[in-house]
PALUMKOL-625688 format. One record per atom (N, C-alpha, C, O): residue in three letters; z, y, x. Coordinates in steps of 0.05 Angstrom, whole numbers, plus 5000, padded with zeros to 4 digits. Atoms other than C-alpha are relative to their C-alpha. Example, Ala and Ser with C-alpha at 12.3 -4.5 7.8 and 13.67 -1.06 7.14 Angstrom:
BEGIN
ALA500049765018;ALA515649105246;ALA500050245018;ALA501350245039;SER499949764984;SER514349795273;SER501450224985;SER501850444995;
This chain:
BEGIN
UNK500049765017;UNK500050005000;UNK500050255018;UNK501450265038;UNK500249754986;UNK498250705024;UNK501350224982;UNK500650234959;UNK498749795015;UNK502551295003;UNK498650265007;UNK499050375029;UNK501549754995;UNK498051914997;UNK501350234985;UNK501250254960;UNK498849775012;UNK501752554985;UNK498350255007;UNK497950305031;UNK501749774993;UNK497353174979;UNK501350215017;UNK500050335034;UNK498749804983;UNK502553625009;UNK500049915029;UNK499750085047;UNK500150104973;UNK502753175071;UNK497350075013;UNK497150155036;UNK502649944990;UNK495253255079;UNK499650305005;UNK498750395027;UNK500349714997;UNK495354005068;UNK501650115023;UNK500650285038;UNK498449914977;UNK500954115118;UNK498849915026;UNK499050045046;UNK501350104976;UNK497253675167;UNK497750185008;UNK497350245032;UNK502249834994;UNK491054105162;UNK500950275011;UNK499850385030;UNK498949754990;UNK495154735170;UNK501049975029;UNK500750145046;UNK498950054973;UNK498454425232;UNK497749995020;UNK498050095042;UNK502250014981;UNK491754265264;UNK498950285005;UNK498350365028;UNK501049734997;UNK489354975251;UNK501950175017;UNK501050325034;UNK498149854984;UNK495755255280;UNK500049925029;UNK500450085047;UNK500150094973;UNK495254825342;UNK497550125014;UNK497750195038;UNK502349874988;UNK488255105354;UNK500550295005;UNK499550415025;UNK499349734995;UNK491055795346;UNK501950025024;UNK501750215040;UNK498150004978;UNK496655625395;UNK498649985027;UNK499650095047;UNK501550024975;UNK491455455448;UNK497950225003;UNK496250215021;UNK501549764995;UNK487956125439;UNK497550034983;UNK495950224988;UNK502449985016;UNK482556015386;UNK500150204978;UNK498150284966;UNK499749825022;UNK485456485334;UNK502250215006;UNK503850165024;UNK498249784994;UNK489357135331;UNK502649994984;UNK503049804968;UNK497450005013;UNK496257325305;UNK499750034969;UNK501349914955;UNK500449985029;UNK493457515236;UNK499549734988;UNK500549664967;UNK500650275010;UNK490756805228;UNK502649845000;UNK503149704980;UNK497650154998;UNK497356505250;UNK501950074977;UNK503049894964;UNK498149915021;UNK501556915202;UNK498949934972;UNK500449874953;UNK501250085026;UNK496656765145;UNK500549704995;UNK501049624973;UNK499550295002;UNK497456015159;UNK503049954993;UNK503649794976;UNK497250045005;UNK505056065160;UNK500750084971;UNK502349954958;UNK499649925028;UNK504956445094;UNK498949794981;UNK500149744960;UNK501250215017;UNK500455915065;UNK501749754999;UNK502049624978;UNK498250234999;UNK505155365088;UNK502350054981;UNK503149874966;UNK497749945018;UNK510955715052;UNK499149984971;UNK500649884954;UNK501050025028;UNK506655774989;UNK499749714991;UNK500549644969;UNK500450285007;UNK504955034991;UNK502749864995;UNK502949714977;UNK497450125003;UNK512154835000;UNK501450084974;UNK503049944963;UNK498849905025;UNK514055254940;UNK498549924975;UNK499349984953;UNK501750075023;UNK508554974896;UNK501149744987;UNK500749524997;UNK498750235014;UNK512254524847;UNK498049804990;UNK498749564986;UNK502050195011;UNK505754214821;UNK499349785021;UNK498249575014;UNK500650204979;UNK504853854888;UNK502249795004;UNK501749585014;UNK497750174994;UNK511753544890;UNK499749724988;UNK500449525001;UNK500350265012;UNK510052974842;UNK497149904999;UNK496549744982;UNK502850075002;UNK502652904857;UNK499249775019;UNK496849715022;UNK500650224981;UNK503152324907;UNK498749764985;UNK499349724961;UNK501450235011;UNK498851704894;UNK500449765018;UNK500149785042;UNK499850254985;UNK500150984915;UNK497349864999;UNK496349814977;UNK502750094998;UNK493550694939;UNK499949715011;UNK501249665032;UNK500250284991;UNK491749954947;UNK498149995025;UNK496350165027;UNK501850064978;UNK488549695011;UNK498049794989;UNK498849584981;UNK502150175011;UNK481849384990;UNK498349895023;UNK497450045040;UNK501650114979;UNK478048905035;UNK497150094997;UNK496350174975;UNK502649885000;UNK470949105053;UNK498149864980;UNK496449994968;UNK501850145019;UNK467448555011;UNK500550104972;UNK498650174957;UNK499449905026;UNK471048764948;UNK499350304997;UNK498250394977;UNK500549715001;UNK470549504965;UNK497050064997;UNK496350234981;UNK502849955002;UNK463049474975;UNK498849884975;UNK496749984966;UNK500950095026;UNK462149064912;UNK500250224980;UNK498450274964;UNK499649775019;UNK465049654874;UNK498250235008;UNK497050364990;UNK501449764991;UNK461750194917;UNK497049974999;UNK495550174999;UNK502950044999;UNK454849874915;UNK498550154978;UNK496250224981;UNK501349865022;UNK453450204848;UNK499350295006;UNK497550404995;UNK500449714995;UNK453950904877;UNK499550065030;UNK499450305037;UNK500149954971;UNK453150804952;UNK497750185009;UNK498050345027;UNK502349844992;UNK446251124955;UNK500150284989;UNK498150434992;UNK499749735008;UNK448851754923;UNK500650185024;UNK500450095047;UNK499549824978;UNK450552364965;UNK502249905019;UNK504349825010;UNK498150094980;UNK453952165030;UNK499750185024;UNK497650175038;UNK500249804980;UNK455352725079;UNK499649895028;UNK498450025046;UNK500250114973;UNK455652255139;UNK497149945008;UNK496449955031;UNK502850074994;UNK448252075133;UNK498650235015;UNK497050185032;UNK501349774987;UNK446152775153;UNK500750035030;UNK499350155045;UNK499249984972;UNK449952705218;UNK499049775017;UNK498449815041;UNK500950234983;UNK447852005241;UNK497049965000;UNK495949875020;UNK502850075002;UNK440751945216;UNK498150135021;UNK496550005032;UNK501949884981;UNK437252465260;UNK500249885028;UNK498149835041;UNK499750114973;UNK440152175325;UNK499149715001;UNK497649635019;UNK500850285000;UNK439351445306;UNK496949974999;UNK495849815013;UNK502950025002;UNK432151545285;UNK498550105025;UNK496450005031;UNK501149914974;UNK430651925349;UNK500149785021;UNK498149745035;UNK499850234982;UNK433151335389;UNK498049784993;UNK496749675010;UNK501850215009;UNK429250835347;UNK497150075005;UNK495649895012;UNK502749924996;UNK422851235354;UNK499049945029;UNK496649915034;UNK500750044972;UNK423051125430;UNK500049705008;UNK499349645030;UNK499850284993;UNK423950365426;UNK497549854990;UNK496349924970;UNK502450165008;UNK418249845422;UNK500549844975;UNK502849784968;UNK499850165025;UNK416749475358;UNK500749715007;UNK499749605027;UNK499250284995;UNK419948785354;UNK501649894977;UNK501549984955;UNK498250135019;UNK424948335319;UNK502650155000;UNK503850205021;UNK497649835003;UNK430948725292;UNK502049884981;UNK501349774961;UNK497850065019;UNK437648565262;UNK501350264991;UNK502250425008;UNK498449775012;UNK440549095215;UNK502649884991;UNK502849764969;UNK497450135005;UNK447848875218;UNK501650184982;UNK501850424986;UNK498649855021;UNK452049085158;UNK498050204988;UNK498450444987;UNK502249845009;UNK445549325128;UNK500550164975;UNK499050354969;UNK499449865025;UNK448649545062;UNK497649994981;UNK496549774977;UNK502249995019;UNK443349775013;UNK497350035013;UNK495350085000;UNK502549994986;UNK438049795067;UNK499150275010;UNK496750325013;UNK500749734991;UNK438350515090;UNK498449995026;UNK496250115027;UNK501550024975;UNK436150345161;UNK498049775000;UNK496149785015;UNK502050215003;UNK432649695142;UNK497350124992;UNK495350055003;UNK502549875009;UNK427550125106;UNK498750165022;UNK496350145026;UNK501149844978;UNK426750595165;UNK498849835021;UNK496749895033;UNK500950184979;UNK425950015213;UNK497449864992;UNK495549845007;UNK502450135011;UNK420849655169;UNK497650205001;UNK495350125007;UNK502149805000;UNK416850305163;UNK498950055028;UNK496650145031;UNK500949974973;UNK416450325239;UNK498649755011;UNK497849745034;UNK501550244993;UNK413249635240;UNK501749775010;UNK500649565018;UNK498350224991;UNK419349215260;UNK500249774980;UNK499849814956;UNK499450235017;UNK420648515234;UNK503150004997;UNK504549955016;UNK497149945004;UNK427548625203;UNK501449784985;UNK500449684965;UNK498150175015;UNK433148155184;UNK502550174995;UNK503750285013;UNK497649855007;UNK438748505146;UNK502249804993;UNK501849614978;UNK497750175005;UNK445648185145;UNK502250174989;UNK502850394999;UNK497849865011;UNK451448405102;UNK501949794986;UNK501049584978;UNK498150195013;UNK457848085074;UNK500250054970;UNK501749904957;UNK499849935029;UNK456848405005;UNK497549914986;UNK495350024991;UNK502450085015;UNK452148034958;UNK498850224983;UNK496450244980;UNK500949785017;UNK451748654914;UNK498450205016;UNK496350305007;UNK501549824983;UNK449549094972;UNK497349885008;UNK495350015008;UNK502450144993;UNK444448574993;UNK497950004977;UNK495550034982;UNK501850005023;UNK441548544923;UNK498550274999;UNK496150274993;UNK501349745000;UNK440149284926;UNK498150045024;UNK496050175021;UNK501749984977;UNK437349234996;UNK497449844996;UNK495249945003;UNK502450165006;UNK432448684973;UNK498150164982;UNK495650154986;UNK501749845018;UNK429949144918;UNK498750235015;UNK496550315010;UNK500949764985;UNK429249724967;UNK498049935021;UNK496150085025;UNK501850084978;UNK425749345023;UNK499149714996;UNK500149535009;UNK500750285007;UNK422248734993;UNK498749855023;UNK498649615023;UNK501350134977;UNK418548595059;UNK501949905021;UNK501049765039;UNK498150084980;UNK424948475099;UNK501449744991;UNK501349664968;UNK498450245005;UNK429147845104;UNK502950075000;UNK503950225017;UNK497149935001;UNK436447875083;UNK501649744999;UNK500949544986;UNK498250224998;UNK442147405098;UNK502850094995;UNK503750305005;UNK497149955005;UNK449347385074;UNK501549915025;UNK501149685034;UNK498550084977;UNK454047385133;UNK502050215009;UNK502050434999;UNK497849844990;UNK459947675170;UNK499350105028;UNK497949965043;UNK500649894974;UNK459648125232;UNK501149835023;UNK500049845045;UNK498950174979;UNK463947635271;UNK498849735002;UNK499349585020;UNK501450265000;UNK459547035253;UNK497250054989;UNK496649964967;UNK502749925010;UNK452447305247;UNK498349754996;UNK498249585014;UNK501950235005;UNK447446805216;UNK497450055014;UNK495250055002;UNK502349934983;UNK442646955273;UNK500349835026;UNK502549815037;UNK499950174976;UNK440846505332;UNK500450175025;UNK499950415026;UNK499749874973;UNK442346665405;UNK497350125008;UNK495249995006;UNK502449884989;UNK437347155433;UNK497750034980;UNK495450024988;UNK502150005021;UNK433547205367;UNK498750284997;UNK496450294988;UNK501049735007;UNK432547965365;UNK499850185025;UNK501150135045;UNK500349814979;UNK430248535409;UNK501850254996;UNK502350395015;UNK498449775007;UNK434549055374;UNK502049944978;UNK501349804959;UNK498050015021;UNK440949085335;UNK500850284992;UNK501350455010;UNK499149755011;UNK442649675291;UNK502449954982;UNK502349774965;UNK497650035017;UNK449549755259;UNK501050284993;UNK501850435011;UNK499549725008;UNK450950385219;UNK502550014981;UNK502649884961;UNK497749935017;UNK457650635191;UNK501549764990;UNK502249754966;UNK498750255009;UNK460949955189;UNK502449935018;UNK504349805008;UNK498050114982;UNK465349845250;UNK502850124996;UNK504850015006;UNK497349905007;UNK471050285225;UNK501449814981;UNK503949824979;UNK498750195018;UNK472249725175;UNK501049755015;UNK502349585003;UNK499350244984;UNK473349225232;UNK502450075017;UNK502550275031;UNK497549944984;UNK480249175264;UNK499549995030;UNK500550165044;UNK500450044971;UNK477848925332;UNK497050015005;UNK495449884992;UNK502849974993;UNK471249135363;UNK498949765016;UNK496649695014;UNK501050204980;UNK470848585416;UNK498449774988;UNK496249724998;UNK501650225010;UNK468647995374;UNK497450084987;UNK495449934988;UNK502549905012;UNK463448405337;UNK498050085021;UNK495750005019;UNK501849924979;UNK460448715399;UNK499049755015;UNK496749745023;UNK500850244987;UNK460348025431;UNK497849854984;UNK495949744995;UNK502050125017;UNK456347765371;UNK497350155003;UNK495250035004;UNK502549844996;UNK451348335379;UNK498749925026;UNK496349885027;UNK501250084974;UNK450448155452;UNK498849724999;UNK496849665011;UNK500950285002;UNK449647415434;UNK497249984988;UNK495549834998;UNK502650035014;UNK443747525387;UNK497850165013;UNK495550135006;UNK502049834987;UNK440248025433;UNK498649845022;UNK499949695037;UNK501550114977;UNK434847795481;UNK500750175025;UNK501550405022;UNK499649844976;UNK435748015554;UNK498350255000;UNK495950244994;UNK501449755001;UNK433848745559;UNK499950134972;UNK498950354969;UNK500049905027;UNK434848835484;UNK501950244996;UNK503650295013;UNK498549755005;UNK437949455453;UNK501949984976;UNK501449834957;UNK498049985021;UNK444049595410;UNK500450294993;UNK501050455011;UNK499649725009;UNK444550235368;UNK502249994979;UNK501949854958;UNK497749995018;UNK451150375333;UNK500550294991;UNK500450475008;UNK498849755009;UNK453250955289;UNK502549934985;UNK502749724972;UNK497450055012;UNK460351005264;UNK501350264994;UNK500650475005;UNK498349765004;UNK465251495235;UNK501650055025;UNK502749875037;UNK498549934976;UNK468451865292;UNK503049954996;UNK504050004974;UNK497150055004;UNK475751675304;UNK501550254991;UNK503650224977;UNK498749755010;UNK477652405292;UNK499850034970;UNK501650124957;UNK500449985029;UNK474752365222;UNK501749794985;UNK502849844964;UNK498450215012;UNK478151705207;UNK503050095000;UNK504450054980;UNK497349904999;UNK484752015229;UNK500650214979;UNK502950244971;UNK499749795019;UNK483652575180;UNK499449914971;UNK499050074953;UNK500250115027;UNK482652115120;UNK497249964990;UNK496849924966;UNK502750055008;UNK475152015120;UNK499649704997;UNK498249575013;UNK500150295005;UNK475851315091;UNK499149964971;UNK500250094953;UNK501150025027;UNK471851085030;UNK502149924979;UNK503949764984;UNK498250065023;UNK475451064963;UNK498549864978;UNK496249914973;UNK501150145023;UNK474250614904;UNK502149974978;UNK504549994984;UNK498250075022;UNK477350464836;UNK499649714994;UNK497349624989;UNK500250285006;UNK478949734823;UNK499449954971;UNK499350144955;UNK500650065028;UNK477249374758;UNK502150094981;UNK501550154958;UNK497849915017;UNK484049574731;UNK500450305002;UNK502350414990;UNK499849714997;UNK482850304750;UNK501850095022;UNK502050335027;UNK498249924978;UNK487750294808;UNK498450115024;UNK496250015030;UNK501349894977;UNK485850724868;UNK500249815024;UNK502249675028;UNK500050174976;UNK483950354932;UNK498450125022;UNK496550275018;UNK501549914976;UNK481550505003;UNK499049755015;UNK500449565018;UNK501050204982;UNK477050075045;UNK501450015027;UNK502750215033;UNK498749994974;UNK479549885114;UNK498950235017;UNK496550285016;UNK500849784982;UNK479350465163;UNK501549995026;UNK503950045027;UNK498750034974;UNK480850345236;UNK498850205020;UNK496450245022;UNK500949804979;UNK480550865292;UNK499349855026;UNK501149735039;UNK500950114975;UNK476450615350;UNK499350235019;UNK497550395014;UNK500449784981;UNK476851085410;UNK497449965016;UNK496349735016;UNK502550024984;UNK470851235454;UNK500249775020;UNK498349625024;UNK499750214980;UNK473650785508;UNK500049724988;UNK499449535002;UNK500050275012;UNK474450205459;UNK497249894998;UNK496849655003;UNK502850095001;UNK466950175448;UNK499049925027;UNK497749715031;UNK501050054973;UNK465550215522;UNK501249745011;UNK499749585022;UNK498850244988;UNK470549675542;UNK498949754986;UNK498349555000;UNK501150235014;UNK467949205488;UNK497149945009;UNK496449715012;UNK502850044993;UNK460649315508;UNK499749915029;UNK498249725035;UNK500250074972;UNK461549285583;UNK500849715006;UNK499749585024;UNK498950274996;UNK465348625578;UNK497949794994;UNK498249565003;UNK502150205007;UNK459148275549;UNK497350085010;UNK495249994999;UNK502649944987;UNK453748575593;UNK498350214986;UNK495950214991;UNK501549795013;UNK451749165550;UNK500650265015;UNK503050335020;UNK499749754985;UNK450649815588;UNK499250244984;UNK497250234969;UNK500649765017;UNK450850505556;UNK497650155010;UNK497250195034;UNK502449844994;UNK444350885553;UNK500450294989;UNK499350485000;UNK499749745012;UNK446651455508;UNK502450004982;UNK503149794970;UNK497849965019;UNK452651715469;UNK499950284989;UNK499850475004;UNK500049745013;UNK452552275418;UNK502350024980;UNK503049824968;UNK497949955020;UNK457952585375;UNK499350254984;UNK500350474989;UNK500849775017;UNK454653025322;UNK502550144988;UNK504450014979;UNK497649845006;UNK459453585303;UNK499550194977;UNK497250254970;UNK500149775018;UNK461054095250;UNK499250245016;UNK499650255040;UNK500649754985;UNK458654795267;UNK502550105014;UNK504850095004;UNK497749904984;UNK463055105321;UNK501350244989;UNK503750294992;UNK499049755012;UNK463755755284;UNK500249984970;UNK498149934957;UNK499850015029;UNK466455755213;UNK498750244988;UNK498250445002;UNK501349765013;UNK463156225162;UNK501850255002;UNK504250235005;UNK498549744997;UNK465056955167;UNK502050034978;UNK504250144982;UNK498149985023;UNK468256915098;UNK500449724988;UNK498449594979;UNK499450275011;UNK471656275075;UNK500350034970;UNK501050244960;UNK499749985029;UNK471556115001;UNK502950034991;UNK504749975006;UNK497349975010;UNK477456274957;UNK501249724995;UNK499849544986;UNK498750265004;UNK482555704953;UNK500149924971;UNK500550094954;UNK499550105027;UNK482955264892;UNK503049974997;UNK504549985016;UNK497150015006;UNK489655184858;UNK501049734993;UNK503449704988;UNK499250275008;UNK489754434843;UNK498849805019;UNK496649855030;UNK501050204981;UNK488853804885;UNK497349874992;UNK495949775009;UNK502350135009;UNK483153554842;UNK500449704996;UNK502649605003;UNK499650295005;UNK482052824823;UNK500249845026;UNK499149925046;UNK499550164976;UNK484352294872;UNK497449915014;UNK497249915038;UNK502550094989;UNK477152044881;UNK498850205020;UNK497350125038;UNK501249794983;UNK475452704915;UNK501850085023;UNK501250255039;UNK498349954976;UNK481252694964;UNK498749885024;UNK497549675021;UNK498649754993;UNK481552935019;UNK498450254997;UNK499350475002;UNK501849765001;UNK475553395006;UNK501050214981;UNK501050454987;UNK499049805019;UNK478353714944;UNK502750125009;UNK503350355002;UNK497549884989;UNK485053804979;UNK499450225020;UNK500750425021;UNK500749804981;UNK481654175035;UNK499250274987;UNK499550484999;UNK500849765014;UNK478954664984;UNK502450174992;UNK502150404985;UNK497649855006;UNK486254874970;UNK500850185024;UNK502250375021;UNK499349844975;UNK486755135043;UNK497450035016;UNK497349945038;UNK502650004987;UNK479555305060;UNK499950135027;UNK498550035045;UNK500049874974;UNK480955775118;UNK501249825021;UNK500049795043;UNK498850184981;UNK485555275152;UNK498149765005;UNK497849675027;UNK501850244997;UNK480654695138;UNK497650075017;UNK496849905034;UNK502349934984;UNK474755065167;UNK500850045029;UNK499349965047;UNK499149974973;UNK478755255228;UNK500649735014;UNK500149695037;UNK499350264989;UNK481254545237;UNK497549835007;UNK497649685026;UNK502450164996;UNK474154255232;UNK498050125018;UNK496149995027;UNK502149864985;UNK470254775272;UNK499449855026;UNK501249825043;UNK500850134975;UNK466354415326;UNK501049725004;UNK500549605025;UNK498950274997;UNK469753745312;UNK497849794994;UNK496149844977;UNK502050205004;UNK465653105315;UNK500449864973;UNK502649824963;UNK500050145026;UNK463752745250;UNK499449715004;UNK500849534993;UNK500750284994;UNK460352115275;UNK499849965030;UNK499750155045;UNK500650074972;UNK459451755341;UNK497749805000;UNK497649614984;UNK502450164999;UNK452851445360;UNK499649895029;UNK499750055048;UNK500350134975;UNK451750945416;UNK497249875002;UNK496249764983;UNK502350164994;UNK445550655449;UNK500749845025;UNK501249955047;UNK499550194978;UNK446950045493;UNK497549835005;UNK495849814988;UNK502250194993;UNK442149575529;UNK501249765014;UNK502949795032;UNK499150254987;UNK443448855547;UNK498749975027;UNK496350035030;UNK501150044973;UNK442648695620;UNK497749804999;UNK497949604985;UNK502350195000;UNK435948345635;UNK500949725010;UNK499349545012;
């Protein structure tokens, strides 16, 4: 069970903004505005009883529920797609595994580039949508730690926005290395650990209406490197797409209510927009890796 208290989130955002001010990024007016806002939040009686107890939902169940709306607006796509597609455009056409392919977002892009694509996912519901989206690709039900792919079967593995759901990177990265041919490429996009730490974890409502969060694990930059180097994968590129470094000249007026739980933490941030913009300015949203297996 996860205990989500909106006041805890709001004070956390204020704290990050104040820490950035403490290291010289903002002036005294900003600091005193934040302190006044903290006092206002602490005095806001409507927040005192607004906490929500949230279930931990495994990824198979979570994506079964999320599959109905997964292809709707997703802000992370705008951060990972330009970099991933730039990397893919420079690679030769071949056999590709789209690991944790979901509804086929990158399967479609890979097939359009002429690759022979196998998509693997642990969610039958997501695979059903992927088959409709990319009828020319092959799809297999499977887990990232036991991929239904032979040793050295593919020239390229792509895995997008999935590894934060995995507790340990090592067995998954080892599987990617196993199915790659010598000299093959691995391209990973993932939510940045900074975003996971700030609550960027998918939310769903269970069949009984109870709130739930999919697994969200913070993997540091070094965690990816150590897992990859141990199985003969060498880094070719690493990118961390970021929010704009400079917040807008005028931040929007704060809202007065936390909003529905499904919109947390984004609707919560709207209650302290100046602090939220300052806390996020220049911060990474996703992390993107390009590895190559040793020949």
